[in-house]
The first five atom37 places (N, CA, C, CB, O) and aatype in JSON, in Angstrom:
{
  "aatype": [20, 20, 20, 20, 20, 20, 20, 20, 20, 20, 20, 20, 20, 20, 20, 20, 20, 20, 20, 20, 20, 20, 20, 20, 20, 20, 20, 20, 20, 20, 20, 20, 20, 20, 20, 20, 20, 20, 20, 20, 20, 20, 20, 20, 20, 20, 20, 20, 20, 20, 20, 20, 20, 20, 20, 20, 20, 20, 20, 20, 20, 20, 20, 20, 20, 20, 20, 20, 20, 20, 20, 20, 20, 20],
  "atom_mask": [
    [1, 1, 1, 1, 1],
    [1, 1, 1, 1, 1],
    [1, 1, 1, 1, 1],
    [1, 1, 1, 1, 1],
    [1, 1, 1, 1, 1],
    [1, 1, 1, 1, 1],
    [1, 1, 1, 1, 1],
    [1, 1, 1, 1, 1],
    [1, 1, 1, 1, 1],
    [1, 1, 1, 1, 1],
    [1, 1, 1, 1, 1],
    [1, 1, 1, 1, 1],
    [1, 1, 1, 1, 1],
    [1, 1, 1, 1, 1],
    [1, 1, 1, 1, 1],
    [1, 1, 1, 1, 1],
    [1, 1, 1, 1, 1],
    [1, 1, 1, 1, 1],
    [1, 1, 1, 1, 1],
    [1, 1, 1, 1, 1],
    [1, 1, 1, 1, 1],
    [1, 1, 1, 1, 1],
    [1, 1, 1, 1, 1],
    [1, 1, 1, 1, 1],
    [1, 1, 1, 1, 1],
    [1, 1, 1, 1, 1],
    [1, 1, 1, 1, 1],
    [1, 1, 1, 1, 1],
    [1, 1, 1, 1, 1],
    [1, 1, 1, 1, 1],
    [1, 1, 1, 1, 1],
    [1, 1, 1, 1, 1],
    [1, 1, 1, 1, 1],
    [1, 1, 1, 1, 1],
    [1, 1, 1, 1, 1],
    [1, 1, 1, 1, 1],
    [1, 1, 1, 1, 1],
    [1, 1, 1, 1, 1],
    [1, 1, 1, 1, 1],
    [1, 1, 1, 1, 1],
    [1, 1, 1, 1, 1],
    [1, 1, 1, 1, 1],
    [1, 1, 1, 1, 1],
    [1, 1, 1, 1, 1],
    [1, 1, 1, 1, 1],
    [1, 1, 1, 1, 1],
    [1, 1, 1, 1, 1],
    [1, 1, 1, 1, 1],
    [1, 1, 1, 1, 1],
    [1, 1, 1, 1, 1],
    [1, 1, 1, 1, 1],
    [1, 1, 1, 1, 1],
    [1, 1, 1, 1, 1],
    [1, 1, 1, 1, 1],
    [1, 1, 1, 1, 1],
    [1, 1, 1, 1, 1],
    [1, 1, 1, 1, 1],
    [1, 1, 1, 1, 1],
    [1, 1, 1, 1, 1],
    [1, 1, 1, 1, 1],
    [1, 1, 1, 1, 1],
    [1, 1, 1, 1, 1],
    [1, 1, 1, 1, 1],
    [1, 1, 1, 1, 1],
    [1, 1, 1, 1, 1],
    [1, 1, 1, 1, 1],
    [1, 1, 1, 1, 1],
    [1, 1, 1, 1, 1],
    [1, 1, 1, 1, 1],
    [1, 1, 1, 1, 1],
    [1, 1, 1, 1, 1],
    [1, 1, 1, 1, 1],
    [1, 1, 1, 1, 1],
    [1, 1, 1, 1, 1]
  ],
  "atom_positions": [
    [[125.28, -120.95, -21.44], [126.21, -121.89, -22.02], [127.14, -122.41, -20.92], [127.02, -121.23, -23.18], [127.7, -121.63, -20.16]],
    [[127.29, -123.72, -20.86], [128.13, -124.34, -19.83], [129.6, -124.02, -20.07], [127.91, -125.86, -19.8], [130.06, -123.94, -21.21]],
    [[130.31, -123.84, -18.98], [131.74, -123.57, -19.04], [132.49, -124.73, -18.42], [132.09, -122.24, -18.31], [131.88, -125.67, -17.9]],
    [[133.81, -124.67, -18.49], [134.65, -125.75, -17.98], [134.3, -126.11, -16.54], [136.12, -125.36, -18.07], [134.16, -127.29, -16.22]],
    [[134.15, -125.13, -15.68], [133.82, -125.39, -14.28], [132.48, -126.09, -14.12], [133.8, -124.11, -13.5], [132.33, -126.95, -13.26]],
    [[131.52, -125.72, -14.96], [130.21, -126.36, -14.92], [130.31, -127.84, -15.28], [129.23, -125.65, -15.87], [129.67, -128.69, -14.66]],
    [[131.13, -128.14, -16.3], [131.28, -129.53, -16.73], [132.04, -130.35, -15.69], [132.01, -129.59, -18.08], [131.72, -131.52, -15.47]],
    [[133.04, -129.74, -15.04], [133.75, -130.44, -13.98], [132.78, -130.8, -12.87], [134.93, -129.58, -13.42], [132.75, -131.94, -12.4]],
    [[131.97, -129.84, -12.44], [131.0, -130.09, -11.37], [130.0, -131.17, -11.78], [130.25, -128.8, -11.0], [129.67, -132.06, -10.99]],
    [[129.51, -131.09, -13.01], [128.52, -132.06, -13.51], [129.07, -133.48, -13.42], [128.13, -131.73, -14.97], [128.39, -134.38, -12.94]],
    [[130.29, -133.68, -13.89], [130.87, -135.03, -13.87], [131.21, -135.44, -12.44], [132.14, -135.1, -14.76], [131.01, -136.6, -12.06]],
    [[131.73, -134.52, -11.65], [132.06, -134.83, -10.25], [130.79, -135.28, -9.52], [132.69, -133.6, -9.53], [130.82, -136.27, -8.79]],
    [[129.71, -134.57, -9.7], [128.43, -134.94, -9.07], [127.95, -136.3, -9.57], [127.36, -133.87, -9.35], [127.47, -137.12, -8.78]],
    [[128.07, -136.54, -10.87], [127.63, -137.82, -11.44], [128.46, -138.98, -10.87], [127.75, -137.79, -12.97], [127.95, -140.1, -10.73]],
    [[129.72, -138.71, -10.54], [130.6, -139.74, -9.95], [130.43, -139.82, -8.43], [132.07, -139.43, -10.3], [131.08, -140.62, -7.76]],
    [[129.54, -138.97, -7.91], [129.27, -138.91, -6.46], [130.55, -138.65, -5.66], [128.62, -140.22, -5.99], [130.8, -139.27, -4.62]],
    [[131.34, -137.71, -6.17], [132.57, -137.3, -5.49], [132.34, -135.94, -4.84], [133.77, -137.25, -6.48], [131.61, -135.1, -5.36]],
    [[132.97, -135.73, -3.7], [132.94, -134.41, -3.08], [134.06, -133.57, -3.67], [133.07, -134.51, -1.54], [134.98, -134.09, -4.31]],
    [[133.98, -132.27, -3.45], [135.08, -131.4, -3.86], [136.36, -131.8, -3.14], [134.73, -129.92, -3.58], [137.44, -131.78, -3.73]],
    [[136.25, -132.15, -1.87], [137.43, -132.58, -1.11], [138.1, -133.78, -1.77], [137.05, -132.93, 0.33], [139.32, -133.8, -1.91]],
    [[137.31, -134.77, -2.16], [137.87, -135.97, -2.77], [138.55, -135.67, -4.1], [136.77, -137.01, -2.98], [139.68, -136.1, -4.33]],
    [[137.88, -134.92, -4.96], [138.46, -134.6, -6.26], [139.72, -133.76, -6.1], [137.44, -133.87, -7.14], [140.73, -134.02, -6.75]],
    [[139.65, -132.76, -5.26], [140.8, -131.89, -5.06], [142.01, -132.68, -4.56], [140.46, -130.77, -4.07], [143.12, -132.49, -5.05]],
    [[141.79, -133.56, -3.58], [142.9, -134.35, -3.02], [143.5, -135.26, -4.09], [142.41, -135.2, -1.83], [144.73, -135.35, -4.21]],
    [[142.66, -135.93, -4.87], [143.15, -136.85, -5.89], [143.84, -136.13, -7.04], [142.01, -137.69, -6.43], [144.75, -136.68, -7.66]],
    [[143.42, -134.9, -7.32], [144.0, -134.13, -8.43], [145.17, -133.26, -7.98], [142.93, -133.27, -9.07], [145.85, -132.65, -8.82]],
    [[145.41, -133.19, -6.68], [146.54, -132.4, -6.18], [146.32, -130.9, -6.24], [147.76, -132.74, -6.95], [147.27, -130.14, -6.44]],
    [[145.07, -130.48, -6.05], [144.76, -129.05, -5.98], [143.98, -128.79, -4.7], [143.95, -128.58, -7.24], [143.49, -129.73, -4.07]],
    [[143.87, -127.54, -4.31], [143.13, -127.23, -3.08], [141.63, -127.23, -3.35], [143.58, -125.86, -2.5], [141.17, -126.97, -4.46]],
    [[140.87, -127.51, -2.3], [139.41, -127.5, -2.43], [138.92, -126.09, -2.77], [138.75, -127.99, -1.12], [138.0, -125.94, -3.57]],
    [[139.53, -125.08, -2.17], [139.08, -123.71, -2.45], [139.33, -123.33, -3.91], [139.78, -122.71, -1.52], [138.51, -122.65, -4.52]],
    [[140.46, -123.79, -4.47], [140.73, -123.51, -5.87], [139.72, -124.26, -6.75], [142.17, -123.92, -6.24], [139.2, -123.68, -7.71]],
    [[139.45, -125.53, -6.44], [138.46, -126.29, -7.2], [137.1, -125.62, -7.15], [138.36, -127.72, -6.67], [136.4, -125.55, -8.16]],
    [[136.71, -125.12, -5.98], [135.45, -124.42, -5.84], [135.42, -123.19, -6.74], [135.23, -124.01, -4.38], [134.42, -122.94, -7.42]],
    [[136.51, -122.43, -6.76], [136.58, -121.25, -7.62], [136.48, -121.64, -9.1], [137.89, -120.49, -7.37], [135.82, -120.94, -9.87]],
    [[137.1, -122.74, -9.49], [137.03, -123.2, -10.88], [135.6, -123.62, -11.21], [138.01, -124.38, -11.12], [135.07, -123.24, -12.25]],
    [[134.98, -124.4, -10.32], [133.61, -124.86, -10.58], [132.62, -123.7, -10.64], [133.19, -125.84, -9.5], [131.6, -123.79, -11.33]],
    [[132.91, -122.63, -9.92], [132.04, -121.45, -9.95], [132.45, -120.46, -11.03], [132.05, -120.76, -8.6], [131.93, -119.35, -11.1]],
    [[133.4, -120.88, -11.87], [133.89, -120.07, -13.0], [134.48, -118.74, -12.55], [132.77, -119.82, -13.99], [134.37, -117.74, -13.26]],
    [[135.09, -118.74, -11.37], [135.75, -117.53, -10.87], [137.24, -117.53, -11.14], [135.51, -117.39, -9.39], [137.88, -116.48, -11.1]],
    [[137.82, -118.71, -11.43], [139.24, -118.82, -11.74], [139.41, -119.77, -12.91], [140.06, -119.3, -10.52], [138.62, -120.68, -13.11]],
    [[140.48, -119.52, -13.68], [140.85, -120.42, -14.76], [141.77, -121.5, -14.21], [141.52, -119.66, -15.93], [142.49, -121.26, -13.24]],
    [[141.75, -122.65, -14.82], [142.57, -123.78, -14.39], [143.69, -123.99, -15.41], [141.71, -125.07, -14.21], [143.46, -123.89, -16.62]],
    [[144.88, -124.29, -14.93], [146.01, -124.52, -15.83], [145.81, -125.83, -16.58], [147.35, -124.55, -15.04], [145.02, -126.68, -16.17]],
    [[146.53, -125.98, -17.67], [146.39, -127.2, -18.46], [146.85, -128.41, -17.67], [147.2, -127.09, -19.76], [146.26, -129.49, -17.79]],
    [[147.89, -128.27, -16.85], [148.38, -129.4, -16.06], [147.33, -129.82, -15.03], [149.7, -129.03, -15.35], [147.08, -131.02, -14.87]],
    [[146.74, -128.87, -14.33], [145.72, -129.19, -13.33], [144.47, -129.74, -14.0], [145.37, -127.94, -12.49], [143.84, -130.66, -13.47]],
    [[144.1, -129.2, -15.15], [142.93, -129.7, -15.88], [143.14, -131.15, -16.29], [142.64, -128.84, -17.11], [142.21, -131.95, -16.2]],
    [[144.34, -131.49, -16.73], [144.64, -132.87, -17.11], [144.52, -133.8, -15.91], [146.04, -132.96, -17.72], [143.98, -134.9, -16.03]],
    [[145.01, -133.37, -14.75], [144.89, -134.2, -13.55], [143.43, -134.38, -13.16], [145.68, -133.57, -12.38], [143.02, -135.48, -12.8]],
    [[142.64, -133.31, -13.22], [141.21, -133.39, -12.91], [140.52, -134.33, -13.9], [140.55, -131.98, -12.95], [139.73, -135.19, -13.5]],
    [[140.82, -134.18, -15.17], [140.22, -135.04, -16.2], [140.54, -136.51, -15.93], [140.7, -134.64, -17.6], [139.66, -137.37, -16.04]],
    [[141.79, -136.79, -15.58], [142.18, -138.18, -15.32], [141.44, -138.74, -14.12], [143.69, -138.27, -15.09], [141.0, -139.89, -14.15]],
    [[141.31, -137.96, -13.07], [140.59, -138.43, -11.88], [139.12, -138.68, -12.21], [140.7, -137.4, -10.73], [138.54, -139.66, -11.76]],
    [[138.53, -137.8, -13.0], [137.1, -137.93, -13.34], [136.85, -138.96, -14.44], [136.55, -136.6, -13.77], [135.71, -139.38, -14.64]],
    [[137.9, -139.36, -15.15], [137.7, -140.27, -16.28], [137.05, -139.56, -17.45], [136.86, -141.45, -15.86], [136.29, -140.16, -18.2]],
    [[137.37, -138.28, -17.6], [136.79, -137.46, -18.66], [137.9, -136.99, -19.59], [136.02, -136.24, -18.07], [139.07, -136.99, -19.22]],
    [[137.54, -136.59, -20.8], [138.54, -136.05, -21.7], [138.7, -134.55, -21.47], [138.16, -136.33, -23.17], [137.76, -133.86, -21.08]],
    [[139.9, -134.07, -21.71], [140.15, -132.63, -21.6], [139.3, -131.89, -22.63], [141.66, -132.32, -21.81], [138.78, -130.81, -22.35]],
    [[139.16, -132.48, -23.83], [138.3, -131.88, -24.86], [136.91, -131.62, -24.32], [138.23, -132.78, -26.1], [136.36, -130.52, -24.49]],
    [[136.33, -132.63, -23.68], [134.97, -132.46, -23.17], [134.92, -131.39, -22.09], [134.44, -133.78, -22.61], [134.02, -130.55, -22.09]],
    [[135.88, -131.4, -21.16], [135.86, -130.41, -20.09], [136.0, -128.99, -20.64], [136.97, -130.69, -19.09], [135.39, -128.06, -20.11]],
    [[136.8, -128.82, -21.69], [137.01, -127.48, -22.26], [135.87, -127.03, -23.16], [138.3, -127.45, -23.04], [135.46, -125.86, -23.11]],
    [[135.35, -127.93, -23.98], [134.41, -127.51, -25.03], [133.02, -128.12, -24.94], [134.98, -127.84, -26.36], [132.08, -127.62, -25.56]],
    [[132.88, -129.19, -24.16], [131.62, -129.89, -24.11], [131.46, -130.89, -25.23], [130.49, -128.91, -24.15], [130.4, -131.5, -25.37]],
    [[132.5, -131.06, -26.03], [132.49, -132.01, -27.14], [133.7, -132.92, -27.04], [132.47, -131.26, -28.51], [134.7, -132.56, -26.42]],
    [[133.6, -134.08, -27.64], [134.76, -134.96, -27.74], [135.13, -135.06, -29.2], [134.48, -136.37, -27.13], [134.27, -135.15, -30.07]],
    [[136.4, -135.03, -29.45], [136.89, -135.08, -30.83], [137.76, -136.32, -30.98], [137.68, -133.8, -31.2], [138.61, -136.61, -30.13]],
    [[137.55, -137.01, -32.05], [138.35, -138.2, -32.33], [139.74, -137.83, -32.82], [137.65, -139.09, -33.35], [139.98, -136.69, -33.23]],
    [[140.61, -138.77, -32.78], [141.97, -138.59, -33.28], [141.97, -138.64, -34.78], [142.91, -139.66, -32.7], [141.4, -139.55, -35.38]],
    [[142.6, -137.66, -35.41], [142.71, -137.63, -36.86], [144.15, -137.86, -37.22], [142.18, -136.29, -37.45], [145.02, -137.08, -36.84]],
    [[144.41, -138.93, -37.96], [145.77, -139.27, -38.34], [146.15, -138.53, -39.61], [145.92, -140.8, -38.53], [145.41, -138.54, -40.59]],
    [[147.32, -137.9, -39.6], [147.82, -137.24, -40.81], [148.46, -138.29, -41.7], [148.86, -136.11, -40.47], [149.22, -139.15, -41.24]],
    [[148.12, -138.22, -42.97], [148.69, -139.2, -43.91], [149.62, -138.52, -44.87], [147.59, -139.94, -44.69], [150.2, -139.18, -45.74]]
  ]
}
């Protein structure tokens, strides 16, 4: 089963970005990104949001592999 790090790597590869490029744009170290992609470290919500924004991905997708629509409370 794919984990958050696997999905980050998958999208990063699809965008043809290096770990150096993503890490620099997201404001995290390359070694930390490598650890996250290898599922050796957890990523904070703030860092995950920055990574998601750089990749053009939703946090929902990176965390769960699914995207969920907005449900308005009435």
